[in-house]
GUGUTI-588003 format. One record per residue (C-alpha): x, y, z; residue number from 1; chain. Coordinates in steps of 0.1 Angstrom, whole numbers, m for minus. Example, Ala and Ser with C-alpha at 12.3 -4.5 7.8 and 13.67 -1.06 7.14 Angstrom:
2
REC  east north    up koldo papa
REC   123   m45    78     1    A
REC   137   m11    71     2    A
% end
This chain:
653
REC  east north    up koldo papa
REC  m490   525  1089     1    A
REC  m475   499  1063     2    A
REC  m487   466  1072     3    A
REC  m490   442  1041     4    A
REC  m525   430  1054     5    A
REC  m547   445  1080     6    A
REC  m578   433  1097     7    A
REC  m604   420  1073     8    A
REC  m633   438  1093     9    A
REC  m627   475  1087    10    A
REC  m645   508  1095    11    A
REC  m667   520  1068    12    A
REC  m651   553  1069    13    A
REC  m615   562  1059    14    A
REC  m613   595  1076    15    A
REC  m596   610  1047    16    A
REC  m603   647  1038    17    A
REC  m595   668  1009    18    A
REC  m565   680  1028    19    A
REC  m552   644  1032    20    A
REC  m554   641   993    21    A
REC  m536   675   988    22    A
REC  m509   664  1011    23    A
REC  m505   631   995    24    A
REC  m502   648   960    25    A
REC  m476   672   974    26    A
REC  m455   644   989    27    A
REC  m456   624   956    28    A
REC  m445   655   936    29    A
REC  m418   664   959    30    A
REC  m404   628   959    31    A
REC  m396   628   922    32    A
REC  m378   662   921    33    A
REC  m345   648   933    34    A
REC  m346   623   902    35    A
REC  m351   651   876    36    A
REC  m323   659   851    37    A
REC  m308   694   848    38    A
REC  m336   714   830    39    A
REC  m362   692   846    40    A
REC  m373   676   813    41    A
REC  m367   640   823    42    A
REC  m374   623   855    43    A
REC  m353   591   860    44    A
REC  m368   569   888    45    A
REC  m351   538   903    46    A
REC  m359   505   887    47    A
REC  m354   483   857    48    A
REC  m359   502   823    49    A
REC  m389   493   799    50    A
REC  m384   480   765    51    A
REC  m386   516   752    52    A
REC  m353   525   769    53    A
REC  m342   550   795    54    A
REC  m348   581   775    55    A
REC  m386   572   769    56    A
REC  m388   562   806    57    A
REC  m374   597   817    58    A
REC  m401   613   794    59    A
REC  m427   591   811    60    A
REC  m415   604   846    61    A
REC  m421   640   834    62    A
REC  m455   635   816    63    A
REC  m472   614   843    64    A
REC  m461   635   872    65    A
REC  m470   666   852    66    A
REC  m506   653   849    67    A
REC  m505   649   887    68    A
REC  m494   684   892    69    A
REC  m521   697   867    70    A
REC  m548   680   887    71    A
REC  m533   694   920    72    A
REC  m534   729   907    73    A
REC  m561   728   882    74    A
REC  m585   758   886    75    A
REC  m564   774   912    76    A
REC  m562   812   917    77    A
REC  m536   826   893    78    A
REC  m519   843   921    79    A
REC  m515   812   942    80    A
REC  m478   808   950    81    A
REC  m482   771   959    82    A
REC  m494   764   922    83    A
REC  m467   785   907    84    A
REC  m441   765   927    85    A
REC  m455   731   918    86    A
REC  m457   741   881    87    A
REC  m424   759   877    88    A
REC  m402   726   872    89    A
REC  m428   715   846    90    A
REC  m426   747   826    91    A
REC  m388   746   827    92    A
REC  m390   710   816    93    A
REC  m413   718   787    94    A
REC  m389   742   774    95    A
REC  m359   718   777    96    A
REC  m377   688   765    97    A
REC  m390   703   732    98    A
REC  m357   718   724    99    A
REC  m338   693   701   100    A
REC  m304   709   711   101    A
REC  m309   703   747   102    A
REC  m288   675   762   103    A
REC  m319   661   779   104    A
REC  m345   666   750   105    A
REC  m374   644   748   106    A
REC  m376   615   724   107    A
REC  m398   624   693   108    A
REC  m433   609   690   109    A
REC  m427   603   653   110    A
REC  m397   580   664   111    A
REC  m405   564   698   112    A
REC  m439   548   701   113    A
REC  m442   553   739   114    A
REC  m439   590   735   115    A
REC  m473   589   718   116    A
REC  m487   577   752   117    A
REC  m470   605   771   118    A
REC  m480   633   747   119    A
REC  m517   629   758   120    A
REC  m507   634   795   121    A
REC  m488   665   785   122    A
REC  m518   677   763   123    A
REC  m543   672   792   124    A
REC  m519   687   817   125    A
REC  m514   717   796   126    A
REC  m552   721   791   127    A
REC  m559   720   828   128    A
REC  m532   745   837   129    A
REC  m536   767   806   130    A
REC  m539   800   825   131    A
REC  m513   791   850   132    A
REC  m486   777   826   133    A
REC  m494   775   789   134    A
REC  m505   811   786   135    A
REC  m473   822   803   136    A
REC  m448   804   781   137    A
REC  m425   822   758   138    A
REC  m437   820   722   139    A
REC  m408   800   710   140    A
REC  m415   773   738   141    A
REC  m451   773   726   142    A
REC  m442   768   691   143    A
REC  m418   740   699   144    A
REC  m444   722   719   145    A
REC  m469   724   692   146    A
REC  m443   710   668   147    A
REC  m435   680   692   148    A
REC  m472   674   698   149    A
REC  m480   675   660   150    A
REC  m459   646   654   151    A
REC  m486   624   666   152    A
REC  m508   635   636   153    A
REC  m516   602   618   154    A
REC  m489   584   636   155    A
REC  m494   546   640   156    A
REC  m511   536   672   157    A
REC  m525   501   682   158    A
REC  m561   496   677   159    A
REC  m572   501   714   160    A
REC  m571   529   739   161    A
REC  m541   545   721   162    A
REC  m564   560   695   163    A
REC  m574   585   722   164    A
REC  m537   596   727   165    A
REC  m540   611   692   166    A
REC  m575   624   697   167    A
REC  m566   643   728   168    A
REC  m535   657   713   169    A
REC  m554   668   683   170    A
REC  m580   685   705   171    A
REC  m555   705   725   172    A
REC  m537   716   692   173    A
REC  m572   727   679   174    A
REC  m579   746   712   175    A
REC  m547   766   710   176    A
REC  m553   773   673   177    A
REC  m526   751   659   178    A
REC  m530   727   629   179    A
REC  m544   694   640   180    A
REC  m554   662   623   181    A
REC  m592   660   622   182    A
REC  m591   623   610   183    A
REC  m574   612   641   184    A
REC  m604   625   662   185    A
REC  m630   608   638   186    A
REC  m610   577   639   187    A
REC  m610   577   678   188    A
REC  m648   583   679   189    A
REC  m655   556   654   190    A
REC  m634   529   669   191    A
REC  m646   536   704   192    A
REC  m683   532   694   193    A
REC  m672   499   678   194    A
REC  m658   487   710   195    A
REC  m687   495   732   196    A
REC  m700   461   746   197    A
REC  m730   477   763   198    A
REC  m738   480   800   199    A
REC  m711   508   802   200    A
REC  m682   484   792   201    A
REC  m658   490   765   202    A
REC  m634   463   752   203    A
REC  m600   477   750   204    A
REC  m598   470   712   205    A
REC  m609   439   694   206    A
REC  m594   415   669   207    A
REC  m626   418   649   208    A
REC  m659   440   652   209    A
REC  m680   424   680   210    A
REC  m652   402   694   211    A
REC  m653   417   729   212    A
REC  m627   397   751   213    A
REC  m604   425   764   214    A
REC  m619   439   795   215    A
REC  m598   453   823   216    A
REC  m591   486   840   217    A
REC  m585   501   807   218    A
REC  m622   505   805   219    A
REC  m620   526   836   220    A
REC  m589   546   834   221    A
REC  m588   550   796   222    A
REC  m618   542   775   223    A
REC  m642   564   798   224    A
REC  m616   590   808   225    A
REC  m602   601   775   226    A
REC  m632   604   755   227    A
REC  m648   627   782   228    A
REC  m616   646   786   229    A
REC  m615   651   748   230    A
REC  m650   667   751   231    A
REC  m637   689   780   232    A
REC  m607   701   758   233    A
REC  m629   706   728   234    A
REC  m657   726   744   235    A
REC  m681   738   718   236    A
REC  m660   722   691   237    A
REC  m670   686   703   238    A
REC  m692   667   680   239    A
REC  m730   672   688   240    A
REC  m743   647   714   241    A
REC  m709   632   720   242    A
REC  m706   645   757   243    A
REC  m740   631   765   244    A
REC  m734   597   750   245    A
REC  m700   593   768   246    A
REC  m716   605   802   247    A
REC  m745   580   798   248    A
REC  m722   553   793   249    A
REC  m699   561   824   250    A
REC  m730   564   844   251    A
REC  m740   528   837   252    A
REC  m704   516   843   253    A
REC  m700   531   876   254    A
REC  m730   512   889   255    A
REC  m710   480   881   256    A
REC  m676   495   893   257    A
REC  m688   501   928   258    A
REC  m692   465   931   259    A
REC  m657   458   923   260    A
REC  m640   477   955   261    A
REC  m635   458   987   262    A
REC  m643   470  1020   263    A
REC  m606   477  1027   264    A
REC  m605   498   996   265    A
REC  m586   471   976   266    A
REC  m596   470   937   267    A
REC  m600   438   919   268    A
REC  m567   423   909   269    A
REC  m572   416   873   270    A
REC  m559   428   840   271    A
REC  m527   443   828   272    A
REC  m509   474   841   273    A
REC  m520   467   878   274    A
REC  m491   488   889   275    A
REC  m511   518   882   276    A
REC  m528   511   915   277    A
REC  m552   539   925   278    A
REC  m558   549   890   279    A
REC  m587   526   896   280    A
REC  m602   557   913   281    A
REC  m602   576   881   282    A
REC  m636   566   867   283    A
REC  m653   576   901   284    A
REC  m637   610   899   285    A
REC  m644   614   862   286    A
REC  m681   608   870   287    A
REC  m680   634   896   288    A
REC  m663   659   873   289    A
REC  m686   654   843   290    A
REC  m718   650   863   291    A
REC  m719   614   850   292    A
REC  m722   593   883   293    A
REC  m752   575   895   294    A
REC  m735   572   930   295    A
REC  m744   595   960   296    A
REC  m715   618   966   297    A
REC  m708   600   998   298    A
REC  m703   567   982   299    A
REC  m679   582   956   300    A
REC  m659   597   984   301    A
REC  m658   562  1001   302    A
REC  m647   545   971   303    A
REC  m619   570   960   304    A
REC  m606   575   995   305    A
REC  m607   538  1002   306    A
REC  m586   531   969   307    A
REC  m560   558   977   308    A
REC  m556   550  1013   309    A
REC  m554   512  1006   310    A
REC  m521   516   987   311    A
REC  m507   545  1007   312    A
REC  m512   526  1040   313    A
REC  m496   494  1026   314    A
REC  m463   507  1014   315    A
REC  m468   518   978   316    A
REC  m448   549   986   317    A
REC  m426   537  1011   318    A
REC  m393   540   989   319    A
REC  m386   577   999   320    A
REC  m421   587   988   321    A
REC  m417   574   952   322    A
REC  m444   550   937   323    A
REC  m425   516   932   324    A
REC  m432   491   905   325    A
REC  m456   468   922   326    A
REC  m488   463   941   327    A
REC  m488   472   978   328    A
REC  m450   474   978   329    A
REC  m425   468   950   330    A
REC  m431   436   931   331    A
REC  m413   437   897   332    A
REC  m430   406   883   333    A
REC  m461   427   879   334    A
REC  m445   445   852   335    A
REC  m455   442   816   336    A
REC  m428   447   788   337    A
REC  m437   485   785   338    A
REC  m435   491   822   339    A
REC  m407   515   832   340    A
REC  m398   529   867   341    A
REC  m422   558   862   342    A
REC  m450   539   847   343    A
REC  m468   537   882   344    A
REC  m475   573   879   345    A
REC  m505   568   856   346    A
REC  m519   564   892   347    A
REC  m520   603   889   348    A
REC  m554   598   873   349    A
REC  m567   586   905   350    A
REC  m562   621   919   351    A
REC  m582   640   893   352    A
REC  m608   648   919   353    A
REC  m584   675   933   354    A
REC  m597   698   905   355    A
REC  m631   697   924   356    A
REC  m635   726   947   357    A
REC  m634   723   986   358    A
REC  m672   728   988   359    A
REC  m680   702   961   360    A
REC  m704   674   977   361    A
REC  m679   646   972   362    A
REC  m656   665   997   363    A
REC  m683   676  1020   364    A
REC  m706   644  1021   365    A
REC  m702   618  1049   366    A
REC  m687   585  1035   367    A
REC  m713   560  1026   368    A
REC  m707   522  1026   369    A
REC  m697   505   995   370    A
REC  m719   473   983   371    A
REC  m693   449   999   372    A
REC  m700   466  1032   373    A
REC  m737   468  1030   374    A
REC  m746   432  1026   375    A
REC  m738   400  1006   376    A
REC  m744   404   969   377    A
REC  m743   385   936   378    A
REC  m742   406   904   379    A
REC  m739   394   868   380    A
REC  m719   417   846   381    A
REC  m728   407   810   382    A
REC  m701   424   790   383    A
REC  m670   410   806   384    A
REC  m688   377   814   385    A
REC  m683   380   851   386    A
REC  m704   367   880   387    A
REC  m694   389   909   388    A
REC  m700   381   946   389    A
REC  m692   403   977   390    A
REC  m695   393  1013   391    A
REC  m701   418  1040   392    A
REC  m684   396  1069   393    A
REC  m650   400  1052   394    A
REC  m655   427  1026   395    A
REC  m641   405   999   396    A
REC  m651   408   962   397    A
REC  m647   379   939   398    A
REC  m652   374   903   399    A
REC  m660   341   885   400    A
REC  m646   347   850   401    A
REC  m663   331   820   402    A
REC  m660   358   795   403    A
REC  m626   377   796   404    A
REC  m593   361   783   405    A
REC  m576   389   761   406    A
REC  m572   363   733   407    A
REC  m589   364   700   408    A
REC  m609   333   692   409    A
REC  m600   308   664   410    A
REC  m567   295   673   411    A
REC  m553   284   708   412    A
REC  m534   309   729   413    A
REC  m511   310   759   414    A
REC  m531   317   790   415    A
REC  m525   352   805   416    A
REC  m524   350   842   417    A
REC  m541   384   845   418    A
REC  m571   374   823   419    A
REC  m574   336   818   420    A
REC  m580   325   855   421    A
REC  m613   313   865   422    A
REC  m615   336   895   423    A
REC  m602   371   905   424    A
REC  m605   389   938   425    A
REC  m596   420   957   426    A
REC  m577   400   983   427    A
REC  m557   375   961   428    A
REC  m536   376   930   429    A
REC  m525   350   905   430    A
REC  m490   336   906   431    A
REC  m466   353   882   432    A
REC  m437   337   865   433    A
REC  m411   356   846   434    A
REC  m419   373   813   435    A
REC  m398   360   784   436    A
REC  m377   383   764   437    A
REC  m396   398   736   438    A
REC  m364   400   713   439    A
REC  m375   420   683   440    A
REC  m412   410   687   441    A
REC  m423   440   707   442    A
REC  m460   436   702   443    A
REC  m465   399   710   444    A
REC  m485   409   740   445    A
REC  m512   423   715   446    A
REC  m519   385   705   447    A
REC  m507   364   734   448    A
REC  m516   385   762   449    A
REC  m489   385   789   450    A
REC  m476   349   786   451    A
REC  m454   339   815   452    A
REC  m428   313   819   453    A
REC  m433   284   845   454    A
REC  m464   264   857   455    A
REC  m491   277   878   456    A
REC  m520   261   894   457    A
REC  m539   288   911   458    A
REC  m575   298   897   459    A
REC  m574   268   873   460    A
REC  m600   243   859   461    A
REC  m580   221   836   462    A
REC  m565   188   828   463    A
REC  m527   178   834   464    A
REC  m506   158   812   465    A
REC  m483   129   822   466    A
REC  m457   152   836   467    A
REC  m482   170   856   468    A
REC  m482   202   834   469    A
REC  m516   219   833   470    A
REC  m531   226   799   471    A
REC  m540   262   788   472    A
REC  m576   276   785   473    A
REC  m574   304   760   474    A
REC  m596   312   740   475    A
REC  m626   298   757   476    A
REC  m663   301   747   477    A
REC  m687   317   770   478    A
REC  m719   297   770   479    A
REC  m742   312   797   480    A
REC  m743   339   825   481    A
REC  m770   342   850   482    A
REC  m775   356   884   483    A
REC  m769   321   898   484    A
REC  m741   307   875   485    A
REC  m717   312   847   486    A
REC  m708   285   821   487    A
REC  m680   283   795   488    A
REC  m662   257   772   489    A
REC  m627   252   760   490    A
REC  m604   227   744   491    A
REC  m573   220   766   492    A
REC  m540   226   749   493    A
REC  m503   227   758   494    A
REC  m483   254   740   495    A
REC  m449   244   728   496    A
REC  m415   261   733   497    A
REC  m414   278   700   498    A
REC  m418   315   695   499    A
REC  m451   331   703   500    A
REC  m453   350   670   501    A
REC  m451   317   649   502    A
REC  m489   316   645   503    A
REC  m491   287   622   504    A
REC  m475   264   650   505    A
REC  m505   269   672   506    A
REC  m524   245   649   507    A
REC  m498   219   658   508    A
REC  m500   224   696   509    A
REC  m508   194   715   510    A
REC  m546   191   722   511    A
REC  m566   176   751   512    A
REC  m601   171   756   513    A
REC  m630   197   756   514    A
REC  m641   210   790   515    A
REC  m674   224   800   516    A
REC  m671   244   831   517    A
REC  m694   262   855   518    A
REC  m690   285   885   519    A
REC  m718   285   909   520    A
REC  m710   311   937   521    A
REC  m728   320   969   522    A
REC  m712   339   997   523    A
REC  m675   329  1003   524    A
REC  m681   296   983   525    A
REC  m678   289   946   526    A
REC  m687   255   933   527    A
REC  m667   247   901   528    A
REC  m683   220   880   529    A
REC  m664   201   852   530    A
REC  m675   179   825   531    A
REC  m647   164   804   532    A
REC  m657   153   769   533    A
REC  m639   133   743   534    A
REC  m611   127   736   535    A
REC  m608   123   772   536    A
REC  m577   101   777   537    A
REC  m563    94   811   538    A
REC  m557   130   819   539    A
REC  m567   140   854   540    A
REC  m587   171   863   541    A
REC  m569   198   883   542    A
REC  m589   226   901   543    A
REC  m567   252   916   544    A
REC  m581   274   945   545    A
REC  m572   310   955   546    A
REC  m536   315   961   547    A
REC  m530   329   996   548    A
REC  m499   351  1001   549    A
REC  m482   368  1031   550    A
REC  m451   378  1047   551    A
REC  m447   343  1060   552    A
REC  m459   309  1047   553    A
REC  m496   305  1053   554    A
REC  m506   279  1078   555    A
REC  m519   246  1064   556    A
REC  m545   226  1082   557    A
REC  m550   196  1060   558    A
REC  m553   216  1028   559    A
REC  m571   245  1045   560    A
REC  m547   275  1042   561    A
REC  m550   304  1068   562    A
REC  m533   338  1070   563    A
REC  m525   354  1102   564    A
REC  m554   380  1097   565    A
REC  m579   352  1091   566    A
REC  m580   352  1054   567    A
REC  m587   316  1044   568    A
REC  m584   295  1011   569    A
REC  m595   259  1007   570    A
REC  m609   234   982   571    A
REC  m633   207   992   572    A
REC  m640   177   968   573    A
REC  m677   171   964   574    A
REC  m676   148   935   575    A
REC  m659   124   934   576    A
REC  m656   129   972   577    A
REC  m622   112   974   578    A
REC  m603   136   952   579    A
REC  m569   144   962   580    A
REC  m561   178   980   581    A
REC  m527   190   980   582    A
REC  m510   225   986   583    A
REC  m486   240   962   584    A
REC  m462   266   976   585    A
REC  m442   293   959   586    A
REC  m420   322   968   587    A
REC  m416   356   951   588    A
REC  m443   350   926   589    A
REC  m474   368   942   590    A
REC  m480   405   945   591    A
REC  m497   401   979   592    A
REC  m467   387   997   593    A
REC  m434   369   993   594    A
REC  m448   335  1005   595    A
REC  m478   320   987   596    A
REC  m497   287   988   597    A
REC  m526   274   968   598    A
REC  m549   244   976   599    A
REC  m553   221   947   600    A
REC  m577   193   937   601    A
REC  m569   165   915   602    A
REC  m589   135   904   603    A
REC  m596   114   873   604    A
REC  m632   109   858   605    A
REC  m656   127   834   606    A
REC  m675   147   860   607    A
REC  m662   169   888   608    A
REC  m676   192   915   609    A
REC  m653   211   938   610    A
REC  m661   237   964   611    A
REC  m637   265   964   612    A
REC  m636   288   996   613    A
REC  m621   323  1002   614    A
REC  m631   341  1033   615    A
REC  m624   352  1067   616    A
REC  m623   323  1096   617    A
REC  m615   322  1133   618    A
REC  m582   306  1143   619    A
REC  m602   275  1159   620    A
REC  m633   277  1138   621    A
REC  m625   259  1106   622    A
REC  m646   263  1075   623    A
REC  m681   270  1075   624    A
REC  m705   242  1062   625    A
REC  m698   234  1026   626    A
REC  m723   229   999   627    A
REC  m732   194   984   628    A
REC  m742   184   950   629    A
REC  m767   159   933   630    A
REC  m772   150   897   631    A
REC  m809   148   889   632    A
REC  m802   141   851   633    A
REC  m771   131   831   634    A
REC  m768   168   820   635    A
REC  m777   187   852   636    A
REC  m761   193   885   637    A
REC  m778   206   915   638    A
REC  m758   226   942   639    A
REC  m773   223   976   640    A
REC  m765   250   998   641    A
REC  m762   250  1037   642    A
REC  m791   273  1042   643    A
REC  m814   250  1021   644    A
REC  m813   269   987   645    A
REC  m806   250   957   646    A
REC  m791   260   923   647    A
REC  m795   238   892   648    A
REC  m770   240   863   649    A
REC  m774   226   829   650    A
REC  m739   213   823   651    A
REC  m741   209   786   652    A
REC  m723   222   756   653    A
% end
């Protein structure tokens, strides 16, 4: 089954068994074999190269699929012929790749930065298959592997999750009696503690200590995974108390993470590297593997099986079994500059649970419903500044974002569509323009996120200039987060066309008014409130709704957009009630389908209230009753919900 979109109302059980997982892993491993070079050291998959080049991309193909093979065979009987068959090409590839004289030798970590990433997958794979592979390697291959891995010692890495690539490699070298850089381990531990924002959430690095703005899936598939795997590799050599500290943090995070998975298994579409897809299952499996999960086994099984089946059923492996660069199907605009053809295989982390034996409770328990299936909920997640809602009727999870923009404060930045939007969901994704060529500025993304060319209106609360160009939001200031509303503030600005690394130019960017904005969500509705402060000028306010994408253009009923499966997106003016509603259409810019459309509100004035809708509707039913607003004081707004409940928001700075 490879439908792009399926019915919104789904069974709470995927029906996936451990055998289904094994079969999926075997198909994924078999699919890449025809793309291996002689000697099996490189795997060149189809697709555009990354900025690191074809040789690095080939190593990525080896390392990330080796990680999958390691999880598939980890803990297997030493005489298991299937494990030997799966690992044989990786043993051969290790011998060829570490041989500088081989025509398909690996790039050296001392010379190619991306090789430092892949070295961690090699190290973890070797640890998990030690008895099956490492212990059976010839001594000269072991020595060459140690030499190759040792080039990570004290090598430069960005101040983010990369610190653990060095840390895990150092732990593996120590575990096999090889020299290692102890300071690499100490640095990773120290920096990780500095990035812990509480509530189970790590920022993926920070411009300065305490500036927690970089929240995304790297918290899930890197910042929790690698520290615990470091402890696993280190065993008794791990620092006292470290394992317990990391386990406690993961337990806390998983209580939040379960609320970010839709009833159809779709994960929240937010943050970079989304082509890793079902790597989003990694923290759930890590929790089970390390006895660090607060979830009952059946709910863990429901989450991970939902995540994997979501992508397999929607075409992620339809290209001869190979994971394509994309989301459901191939969608190359999702790439970051570092993405190569084999990058999607970080999804291998999402199959780590295959190391659990067949009688483990996660495999034997009956699937239990996720929060989005059990009932409507609203949940404030303090660290990322998210107010999360889920609705049982359609299984959708929505996030109102007032805390994460991946941009250091202090100077204006370009909005990154993966971070700076007001809302993210499990059923919609932002419109993505093309990525400008980095030239020789390979690390601009560290400062500017993933700036894209073109103009987008989806998920926006902003002002537009005389040419209709929306202002940017980043960096914004979070003001408040409660269980009922979220509040933030930003100065509207328009980046110019000069190079992104000309930091001084930012002070000269054209500025607009200050905007104080609030999100007040309830069920399928989110009321967005906007106060425009001086200098106001004549710039009209724009509020962009959720972009709806499909294989054909979504139907438009007076600004109410509806997809064939019933998913509906709309904006309803509340104040001023005569605000203009239009529809912005695009093609080839959305990961959820080739044709996309966004409802857009525009109006002038200092105060605005717009009801934004995303949910399932019946073909002839129209929207459910919308909320309304009143203004008890000059600085407060009260939202009146159709069921009689009220939410009052102080719309102040």
